[in-house]
C-alpha positions in Angstrom: 15.6 30.8 14.5 17.6 28.3 12.6 17.8 27.2 8.9 16.3 23.9 7.9 17.2 22.3 4.6 14.4 22.3 2.1 13.5 18.7 1.5 10.4 19.4 -0.5 6.8 19.3 0.6 5.4 15.8 1.4 2.1 14.8 2.8 0.2 11.7 3.8 -3.2 11.9 2.0 -6.1 10.8 4.1 -9.7 10.9 2.9 -12.5 10.0 5.2 -15.7 8.7 3.7 -18.7 8.7 6.1 -21.3 6.2 5.1 -20.4 6.1 1.4 -17.9 4.0 -0.5 -14.7 5.7 -1.6 -14.3 5.5 -5.4 -10.9 5.2 -6.9 -11.7 8.2 -9.2 -12.1 10.4 -6.0 -8.8 9.2 -4.6 -7.0 10.0 -7.9 -8.5 13.5 -8.0 -7.5 14.1 -4.4 -3.9 13.1 -5.2 -3.9 15.3 -8.3 -5.1 18.3 -6.3 -2.3 17.8 -3.8 0.3 17.5 -6.6 -1.0 20.6 -8.3 -0.3 22.5 -5.0 3.3 21.3 -5.1 3.0 18.5 -2.6 4.5 15.0 -3.2 2.2 12.3 -1.7 4.3 10.2 0.8 1.5 7.7 1.3 -2.2 7.4 0.7 
């Protein structure tokens, strides 16, 4: 194997709402959950 530099954990956050509107509060909570796991959102 080979070594890769650690650039941090990044993710694109995607939330699928089926038939219901997506509330901003839900999106904020989703981003906070990702950040608490050590992930930096790259895009939402």
